[in-house]
Biopython code that builds the backbone (N, CA, C, O; Angstrom):
import numpy as np
from Bio.PDB.StructureBuilder import StructureBuilder

atoms = [
    (1, "MET", "N", (50.160, 87.278, 159.852)),
    (1, "MET", "CA", (49.665, 86.558, 160.029)),
    (1, "MET", "C", (50.127, 84.888, 159.823)),
    (1, "MET", "O", (50.754, 84.644, 158.792)),
    (2, "LYS", "N", (49.903, 84.001, 160.552)),
    (2, "LYS", "CA", (50.541, 82.635, 160.426)),
    (2, "LYS", "C", (49.951, 81.956, 159.490)),
    (2, "LYS", "O", (48.817, 82.303, 159.162)),
    (3, "VAL", "N", (50.608, 80.786, 158.818)),
    (3, "VAL", "CA", (50.106, 80.290, 157.796)),
    (3, "VAL", "C", (48.597, 79.572, 158.016)),
    (3, "VAL", "O", (47.660, 79.474, 157.223)),
    (4, "LYS", "N", (48.710, 79.189, 159.170)),
    (4, "LYS", "CA", (47.389, 78.225, 159.651)),
    (4, "LYS", "C", (46.605, 79.231, 159.805)),
    (4, "LYS", "O", (45.421, 78.923, 159.671)),
    (5, "GLN", "N", (46.804, 80.342, 160.039)),
    (5, "GLN", "CA", (45.437, 81.212, 160.464)),
    (5, "GLN", "C", (44.828, 81.578, 159.005)),
    (5, "GLN", "O", (43.621, 81.732, 158.821)),
    (6, "PHE", "N", (45.761, 81.691, 158.046)),
    (6, "PHE", "CA", (45.523, 81.995, 156.648)),
    (6, "PHE", "C", (44.538, 80.882, 155.997)),
    (6, "PHE", "O", (43.411, 80.961, 155.510)),
    (7, "ASP", "N", (45.495, 79.755, 156.209)),
    (7, "ASP", "CA", (44.724, 78.688, 155.459)),
    (7, "ASP", "C", (43.532, 78.343, 156.121)),
    (7, "ASP", "O", (42.779, 77.617, 155.472)),
    (8, "GLN", "N", (43.125, 78.715, 157.375)),
    (8, "GLN", "CA", (41.917, 78.350, 157.920)),
    (8, "GLN", "C", (40.839, 79.525, 157.479)),
    (8, "GLN", "O", (39.671, 79.172, 157.315)),
    (9, "LYS", "N", (41.229, 81.041, 157.266)),
    (9, "LYS", "CA", (40.486, 81.756, 156.327)),
    (9, "LYS", "C", (40.093, 81.516, 155.111)),
    (9, "LYS", "O", (38.929, 81.554, 154.712)),
    (10, "PHE", "N", (41.150, 81.235, 154.427)),
    (10, "PHE", "CA", (40.922, 80.500, 152.992)),
    (10, "PHE", "C", (39.965, 79.182, 153.047)),
    (10, "PHE", "O", (39.131, 79.098, 152.145)),
    (11, "ASP", "N", (40.003, 78.264, 153.910)),
    (11, "ASP", "CA", (39.403, 77.057, 153.545)),
    (11, "ASP", "C", (37.599, 77.370, 154.365)),
    (11, "ASP", "O", (36.629, 76.616, 154.286)),
    (12, "GLU", "N", (37.674, 78.511, 154.981)),
    (12, "GLU", "CA", (36.222, 78.911, 155.530)),
    (12, "GLU", "C", (35.599, 80.112, 154.453)),
    (12, "GLU", "O", (34.666, 80.864, 154.739)),
    (13, "ASN", "N", (36.255, 80.103, 153.309)),
    (13, "ASN", "CA", (35.812, 81.072, 152.003)),
    (13, "ASN", "C", (35.550, 82.819, 152.784)),
    (13, "ASN", "O", (34.598, 83.544, 152.498)),
    (14, "GLU", "N", (36.391, 83.086, 153.540)),
    (14, "GLU", "CA", (36.562, 84.451, 153.929)),
    (14, "GLU", "C", (36.956, 85.263, 152.694)),
    (14, "GLU", "O", (37.988, 85.075, 152.050)),
    (15, "GLN", "N", (36.015, 86.196, 152.431)),
    (15, "GLN", "CA", (36.096, 87.031, 150.743)),
    (15, "GLN", "C", (37.362, 88.104, 151.133)),
    (15, "GLN", "O", (37.921, 88.711, 150.219)),
    (16, "ASP", "N", (37.764, 88.292, 152.507)),
    (16, "ASP", "CA", (38.806, 89.331, 152.757)),
    (16, "ASP", "C", (40.459, 89.024, 152.493)),
    (16, "ASP", "O", (41.359, 89.859, 152.410)),
    (17, "ILE", "N", (40.561, 87.449, 152.383)),
    (17, "ILE", "CA", (42.028, 87.188, 152.632)),
    (17, "ILE", "C", (42.952, 87.821, 151.769)),
    (17, "ILE", "O", (44.098, 87.849, 152.218)),
    (18, "ILE", "N", (42.729, 88.508, 150.294)),
    (18, "ILE", "CA", (43.414, 89.556, 149.622)),
    (18, "ILE", "C", (44.023, 90.644, 150.495)),
    (18, "ILE", "O", (45.147, 91.097, 150.284)),
    (19, "ASP", "N", (43.218, 91.048, 151.499)),
    (19, "ASP", "CA", (43.973, 92.312, 152.194)),
    (19, "ASP", "C", (45.221, 91.397, 153.190)),
    (19, "ASP", "O", (45.928, 92.122, 153.891)),
    (20, "ASP", "N", (45.424, 90.246, 153.243)),
    (20, "ASP", "CA", (46.251, 89.506, 154.166)),
    (20, "ASP", "C", (47.648, 89.304, 153.003)),
    (20, "ASP", "O", (48.706, 88.859, 153.449)),
    (21, "LEU", "N", (47.551, 89.594, 151.834)),
    (21, "LEU", "CA", (48.602, 89.020, 150.732)),
    (21, "LEU", "C", (49.282, 90.356, 150.264)),
    (21, "LEU", "O", (48.686, 91.425, 150.133)),
    (22, "ASP", "N", (50.581, 90.145, 150.038)),
    (22, "ASP", "CA", (51.653, 91.281, 149.679)),
    (22, "ASP", "C", (51.344, 90.949, 148.147)),
    (22, "ASP", "O", (51.507, 89.827, 147.667)),
    (23, "LEU", "N", (50.888, 92.030, 147.453)),
    (23, "LEU", "CA", (50.617, 91.599, 145.838)),
    (23, "LEU", "C", (51.897, 92.539, 145.381)),
    (23, "LEU", "O", (52.104, 92.486, 144.169)),
    (24, "SER", "N", (52.622, 93.228, 145.985)),
    (24, "SER", "CA", (53.771, 93.896, 145.158)),
    (24, "SER", "C", (54.689, 93.077, 144.859)),
    (24, "SER", "O", (55.426, 93.371, 143.918)),
    (25, "THR", "N", (54.889, 91.834, 145.576)),
    (25, "THR", "CA", (55.829, 90.921, 145.254)),
    (25, "THR", "C", (55.260, 89.793, 144.411)),
    (25, "THR", "O", (56.040, 88.953, 143.964)),
    (26, "MET", "N", (54.205, 89.726, 144.208)),
    (26, "MET", "CA", (53.529, 88.683, 143.068)),
    (26, "MET", "C", (54.129, 88.339, 141.699)),
    (26, "MET", "O", (54.097, 89.201, 140.820)),
    (27, "THR", "N", (54.437, 87.662, 141.563)),
    (27, "THR", "CA", (54.990, 87.397, 139.972)),
    (27, "THR", "C", (53.956, 86.118, 139.361)),
    (27, "THR", "O", (53.215, 85.367, 139.995)),
    (28, "ARG", "N", (54.232, 86.198, 137.841)),
    (28, "ARG", "CA", (53.257, 85.228, 137.482)),
    (28, "ARG", "C", (54.528, 84.090, 136.741)),
    (28, "ARG", "O", (55.441, 84.487, 136.017)),
    (29, "PRO", "N", (54.352, 83.004, 137.037)),
    (29, "PRO", "CA", (55.143, 82.229, 136.568)),
    (29, "PRO", "C", (55.655, 81.813, 134.937)),
    (29, "PRO", "O", (54.665, 82.083, 134.256)),
    (30, "ASN", "N", (56.240, 81.529, 134.438)),
    (30, "ASN", "CA", (56.604, 81.727, 133.028)),
    (30, "ASN", "C", (55.943, 82.665, 132.270)),
    (30, "ASN", "O", (55.286, 82.387, 131.267)),
    (31, "GLN", "N", (56.137, 84.046, 132.832)),
    (31, "GLN", "CA", (55.741, 85.067, 132.316)),
    (31, "GLN", "C", (56.705, 85.968, 131.681)),
    (31, "GLN", "O", (56.337, 86.757, 130.810)),
    (32, "SER", "N", (58.029, 85.885, 132.108)),
    (32, "SER", "CA", (59.055, 86.920, 131.585)),
    (32, "SER", "C", (59.217, 86.642, 130.154)),
    (32, "SER", "O", (58.926, 85.701, 129.416)),
    (33, "GLN", "N", (59.895, 88.017, 129.988)),
    (33, "GLN", "CA", (59.750, 87.926, 128.594)),
    (33, "GLN", "C", (61.516, 87.995, 128.105)),
    (33, "GLN", "O", (62.410, 88.183, 128.930)),
    (34, "LYS", "N", (61.729, 87.823, 126.792)),
    (34, "LYS", "CA", (62.890, 87.555, 126.570)),
    (34, "LYS", "C", (62.911, 88.067, 124.692)),
    (34, "LYS", "O", (62.166, 87.365, 124.009)),
    (35, "ARG", "N", (63.454, 88.852, 124.147)),
    (35, "ARG", "CA", (63.529, 89.555, 123.165)),
    (35, "ARG", "C", (64.043, 88.566, 121.981)),
    (35, "ARG", "O", (65.041, 87.918, 122.296)),
    (36, "VAL", "N", (63.660, 88.395, 120.996)),
    (36, "VAL", "CA", (63.915, 87.542, 119.799)),
    (36, "VAL", "C", (63.792, 88.358, 118.285)),
    (36, "VAL", "O", (62.823, 89.071, 118.028)),
    (37, "ASN", "N", (64.720, 88.179, 117.505)),
    (37, "ASN", "CA", (64.342, 88.694, 116.366)),
    (37, "ASN", "C", (64.289, 87.337, 115.323)),
    (37, "ASN", "O", (64.952, 86.301, 115.268)),
    (38, "VAL", "N", (63.351, 87.792, 114.666)),
    (38, "VAL", "CA", (63.070, 86.547, 113.473)),
    (38, "VAL", "C", (62.973, 87.449, 112.242)),
    (38, "VAL", "O", (62.576, 88.614, 112.284)),
    (39, "ASP", "N", (63.491, 86.612, 110.816)),
    (39, "ASP", "CA", (63.372, 87.535, 109.718)),
    (39, "ASP", "C", (62.475, 86.790, 108.792)),
    (39, "ASP", "O", (62.519, 85.573, 108.612)),
    (40, "PHE", "N", (61.733, 87.547, 108.272)),
    (40, "PHE", "CA", (60.585, 87.153, 107.353)),
    (40, "PHE", "C", (60.811, 87.577, 106.005)),
    (40, "PHE", "O", (61.378, 88.649, 105.795)),
    (41, "PRO", "N", (60.399, 86.794, 105.014)),
    (41, "PRO", "CA", (60.328, 87.199, 103.734)),
    (41, "PRO", "C", (59.297, 88.638, 103.670)),
    (41, "PRO", "O", (58.422, 88.863, 104.506)),
    (42, "VAL", "N", (59.557, 89.373, 102.705)),
    (42, "VAL", "CA", (58.489, 90.725, 102.618)),
    (42, "VAL", "C", (57.078, 90.074, 102.466)),
    (42, "VAL", "O", (56.151, 90.451, 103.183)),
    (43, "TRP", "N", (56.964, 89.366, 101.790)),
    (43, "TRP", "CA", (55.253, 88.831, 101.581)),
    (43, "TRP", "C", (54.881, 88.519, 102.674)),
    (43, "TRP", "O", (53.845, 89.114, 102.968)),
    (44, "VAL", "N", (55.283, 87.772, 103.530)),
    (44, "VAL", "CA", (54.950, 87.301, 105.212)),
    (44, "VAL", "C", (54.776, 88.473, 105.682)),
    (44, "VAL", "O", (53.648, 88.589, 106.160)),
    (45, "ILE", "N", (55.607, 89.691, 105.777)),
    (45, "ILE", "CA", (55.341, 90.811, 106.447)),
    (45, "ILE", "C", (54.005, 91.220, 105.985)),
    (45, "ILE", "O", (53.048, 91.322, 106.753)),
    (46, "ASP", "N", (53.954, 91.434, 104.821)),
    (46, "ASP", "CA", (52.672, 92.160, 104.206)),
    (46, "ASP", "C", (51.399, 91.424, 104.676)),
    (46, "ASP", "O", (50.515, 92.194, 105.051)),
    (47, "SER", "N", (51.094, 90.067, 104.742)),
    (47, "SER", "CA", (50.091, 89.229, 105.047)),
    (47, "SER", "C", (50.194, 89.649, 106.654)),
    (47, "SER", "O", (49.134, 90.066, 107.122)),
    (48, "LEU", "N", (51.043, 89.607, 107.332)),
    (48, "LEU", "CA", (50.701, 89.856, 108.882)),
    (48, "LEU", "C", (50.104, 91.125, 108.995)),
    (48, "LEU", "O", (49.180, 91.327, 109.783)),
    (49, "ASP", "N", (50.652, 92.144, 108.131)),
    (49, "ASP", "CA", (50.165, 93.529, 108.348)),
    (49, "ASP", "C", (48.760, 93.455, 108.038)),
    (49, "ASP", "O", (47.922, 93.963, 108.783)),
    (50, "LYS", "N", (48.506, 92.942, 107.141)),
    (50, "LYS", "CA", (47.371, 93.069, 106.424)),
    (50, "LYS", "C", (46.233, 92.229, 107.746)),
    (50, "LYS", "O", (45.347, 93.015, 108.078)),
    (51, "GLU", "N", (46.161, 91.158, 108.323)),
    (51, "GLU", "CA", (45.664, 90.475, 109.114)),
    (51, "GLU", "C", (45.581, 91.162, 110.659)),
    (51, "GLU", "O", (44.697, 90.970, 111.494)),
    (52, "ALA", "N", (46.724, 91.983, 110.773)),
    (52, "ALA", "CA", (46.611, 93.031, 112.232)),
    (52, "ALA", "C", (45.853, 93.775, 111.928)),
    (52, "ALA", "O", (44.980, 93.999, 112.766)),
    (53, "ASN", "N", (45.790, 94.450, 110.752)),
    (53, "ASN", "CA", (45.000, 95.700, 110.673)),
    (53, "ASN", "C", (43.416, 95.059, 110.531)),
    (53, "ASN", "O", (42.543, 95.833, 110.925)),
    (54, "ARG", "N", (42.995, 93.876, 110.069)),
    (54, "ARG", "CA", (41.875, 93.406, 109.903)),
    (54, "ARG", "C", (41.485, 93.078, 111.444)),
    (54, "ARG", "O", (40.317, 93.164, 111.820)),
    (55, "VAL", "N", (42.162, 92.834, 111.997)),
    (55, "VAL", "CA", (41.750, 92.329, 113.367)),
    (55, "VAL", "C", (42.064, 93.485, 114.590)),
    (55, "VAL", "O", (41.533, 93.561, 115.698)),
    (56, "GLY", "N", (42.951, 94.218, 114.083)),
    (56, "GLY", "CA", (42.729, 95.849, 114.788)),
    (56, "GLY", "C", (43.814, 95.802, 116.188)),
    (56, "GLY", "O", (43.631, 96.325, 117.287)),
    (57, "VAL", "N", (45.245, 94.803, 115.607)),
    (57, "VAL", "CA", (46.435, 94.945, 116.691)),
    (57, "VAL", "C", (47.405, 95.053, 115.998)),
    (57, "VAL", "O", (47.338, 94.974, 114.771)),
    (58, "THR", "N", (48.580, 95.271, 116.697)),
    (58, "THR", "CA", (49.859, 95.039, 116.122)),
    (58, "THR", "C", (50.373, 94.171, 115.271)),
    (58, "THR", "O", (49.558, 93.262, 115.114)),
    (59, "ARG", "N", (51.199, 94.031, 114.731)),
    (59, "ARG", "CA", (51.968, 93.014, 113.876)),
    (59, "ARG", "C", (52.432, 91.974, 114.999)),
    (59, "ARG", "O", (52.224, 90.761, 115.012)),
    (60, "GLN", "N", (53.056, 92.691, 115.860)),
    (60, "GLN", "CA", (53.773, 91.886, 117.101)),
    (60, "GLN", "C", (52.712, 91.189, 117.745)),
    (60, "GLN", "O", (52.891, 90.055, 118.189)),
    (61, "SER", "N", (51.369, 91.917, 117.851)),
    (61, "SER", "CA", (50.549, 90.941, 118.706)),
    (61, "SER", "C", (49.882, 89.988, 117.975)),
    (61, "SER", "O", (49.430, 89.046, 118.626)),
    (62, "ILE", "N", (49.685, 89.994, 116.642)),
    (62, "ILE", "CA", (49.114, 88.957, 115.975)),
    (62, "ILE", "C", (50.099, 87.919, 115.570)),
    (62, "ILE", "O", (49.519, 86.891, 115.221)),
    (63, "ILE", "N", (51.457, 87.838, 115.496)),
    (63, "ILE", "CA", (52.472, 87.060, 115.673)),
    (63, "ILE", "C", (52.396, 86.337, 117.022)),
    (63, "ILE", "O", (52.336, 85.108, 117.042)),
    (64, "LYS", "N", (52.397, 87.045, 118.128)),
    (64, "LYS", "CA", (52.025, 85.990, 119.540)),
    (64, "LYS", "C", (51.046, 85.716, 119.667)),
    (64, "LYS", "O", (51.023, 84.979, 120.652)),
    (65, "MET", "N", (49.705, 85.878, 119.119)),
    (65, "MET", "CA", (48.736, 85.449, 119.029)),
    (65, "MET", "C", (48.611, 84.063, 118.474)),
    (65, "MET", "O", (48.182, 83.042, 119.012)),
    (66, "TRP", "N", (49.100, 84.273, 117.237)),
    (66, "TRP", "CA", (49.416, 82.974, 116.515)),
    (66, "TRP", "C", (50.124, 82.103, 117.237)),
    (66, "TRP", "O", (49.575, 81.064, 117.603)),
    (67, "LEU", "N", (51.275, 82.331, 117.523)),
    (67, "LEU", "CA", (52.274, 81.329, 118.094)),
    (67, "LEU", "C", (51.613, 80.849, 119.316)),
    (67, "LEU", "O", (51.625, 79.621, 119.402)),
    (68, "VAL", "N", (51.091, 81.411, 120.198)),
    (68, "VAL", "CA", (50.294, 80.972, 121.601)),
    (68, "VAL", "C", (49.466, 79.920, 120.955)),
    (68, "VAL", "O", (49.680, 78.714, 121.075)),
    (69, "GLU", "N", (48.460, 80.482, 120.227)),
    (69, "GLU", "CA", (47.539, 79.646, 119.707)),
    (69, "GLU", "C", (47.945, 78.429, 118.997)),
    (69, "GLU", "O", (47.073, 77.576, 119.163)),
    (70, "ARG", "N", (49.046, 77.939, 118.175)),
    (70, "ARG", "CA", (49.918, 76.943, 117.971)),
    (70, "ARG", "C", (50.534, 76.289, 118.889)),
    (70, "ARG", "O", (50.730, 75.087, 118.708)),
    (71, "LEU", "N", (50.880, 76.779, 119.813)),
    (71, "LEU", "CA", (51.487, 76.167, 121.230)),
    (71, "LEU", "C", (50.443, 75.415, 121.785)),
    (71, "LEU", "O", (50.644, 74.230, 122.047)),
    (72, "GLU", "N", (49.301, 75.963, 122.011)),
    (72, "GLU", "CA", (48.408, 75.401, 122.900)),
    (72, "GLU", "C", (47.953, 74.233, 122.260)),
    (72, "GLU", "O", (48.040, 73.131, 122.801)),
    (73, "GLN", "N", (47.440, 74.419, 121.065)),
    (73, "GLN", "CA", (46.847, 73.465, 120.189)),
    (73, "GLN", "C", (47.924, 72.264, 120.166)),
    (73, "GLN", "O", (47.494, 71.158, 120.495)),
    (74, "GLN", "N", (49.188, 72.368, 119.834)),
    (74, "GLN", "CA", (50.461, 71.313, 120.154)),
    (74, "GLN", "C", (50.036, 70.716, 121.595)),
    (74, "GLN", "O", (49.567, 69.578, 121.633)),
    (75, "ALA", "N", (50.170, 71.358, 122.609)),
    (75, "ALA", "CA", (49.915, 70.879, 123.730)),
    (75, "ALA", "C", (48.600, 69.949, 123.845)),
    (75, "ALA", "O", (48.631, 68.774, 124.212)),
    (76, "ALA", "N", (47.657, 70.527, 123.543)),
    (76, "ALA", "CA", (46.241, 69.773, 123.539)),
    (76, "ALA", "C", (46.736, 68.299, 122.788)),
    (76, "ALA", "O", (46.731, 67.232, 123.404)),
    (77, "ASN", "N", (47.118, 68.417, 121.506)),
    (77, "ASN", "CA", (47.092, 67.193, 120.663)),
    (77, "ASN", "C", (48.090, 66.220, 121.694)),
    (77, "ASN", "O", (47.924, 65.000, 121.681)),
    (78, "LYS", "N", (48.954, 66.737, 122.430)),
    (78, "LYS", "CA", (50.104, 65.405, 122.919)),
    (78, "LYS", "C", (49.123, 65.074, 124.159)),
    (78, "LYS", "O", (49.076, 63.901, 124.528)),
    (79, "LEU", "N", (48.303, 66.081, 124.849)),
    (79, "LEU", "CA", (47.742, 65.269, 125.581)),
    (79, "LEU", "C", (46.369, 64.287, 125.280)),
    (79, "LEU", "O", (46.007, 63.391, 126.042)),
    (80, "THR", "N", (45.766, 64.612, 124.144)),
    (80, "THR", "CA", (44.749, 63.974, 123.598)),
    (80, "THR", "C", (45.283, 62.195, 122.992)),
    (80, "THR", "O", (44.740, 61.091, 123.032)),
    (81, "MET", "N", (46.639, 62.728, 122.452)),
    (81, "MET", "CA", (47.458, 61.238, 122.273)),
    (81, "MET", "C", (47.780, 60.451, 123.018)),
    (81, "MET", "O", (47.831, 59.272, 122.670)),
    (82, "ARG", "N", (48.204, 60.968, 124.683)),
    (82, "ARG", "CA", (48.315, 60.316, 125.448)),
    (82, "ARG", "C", (47.368, 59.604, 125.918)),
    (82, "ARG", "O", (47.592, 58.481, 126.370)),
    (83, "ASP", "N", (45.958, 60.230, 125.884)),
    (83, "ASP", "CA", (44.696, 59.257, 126.152)),
    (83, "ASP", "C", (44.613, 58.324, 125.408)),
    (83, "ASP", "O", (44.228, 57.213, 125.774)),
    (84, "ILE", "N", (44.946, 58.601, 124.288)),
    (84, "ILE", "CA", (44.728, 57.120, 123.181)),
    (84, "ILE", "C", (45.427, 56.185, 123.535)),
    (84, "ILE", "O", (44.911, 55.067, 123.523)),
    (85, "GLU", "N", (46.775, 56.330, 123.949)),
    (85, "GLU", "CA", (47.654, 55.096, 124.140)),
    (85, "GLU", "C", (47.303, 54.507, 125.410)),
    (85, "GLU", "O", (47.877, 53.490, 125.798)),
]
sb = StructureBuilder()
sb.init_structure("model")
sb.init_model(0)
sb.init_chain("A")
sb.init_seg("    ")
for serial, (resi, resn, name, xyz) in enumerate(atoms, 1):
    if name == "N":
        sb.init_residue(resn, " ", resi, " ")
    sb.init_atom(name, np.array(xyz, "f"), 0.0, 1.0, " ", f" {name:<3s}", serial, name[0])
structure = sb.get_structure()
């Protein structure tokens, strides 16, 4: 299918455009993973494990969740500061 035809189907809100896509080659930008090692004091590991158990996730998941939350918070703060200036 030509791009012009695909765009026209999309613009006309046709529901079956998904059939025209090759999803096997689809990737999400900035979602590739890279392994890192971080050393924490034992008390931090114990606290992480307690919180992870409370929430029902793994230690790695709680670390990822908290880091993502903090990074999103920082990004939102930067946008807010730009609006103020």
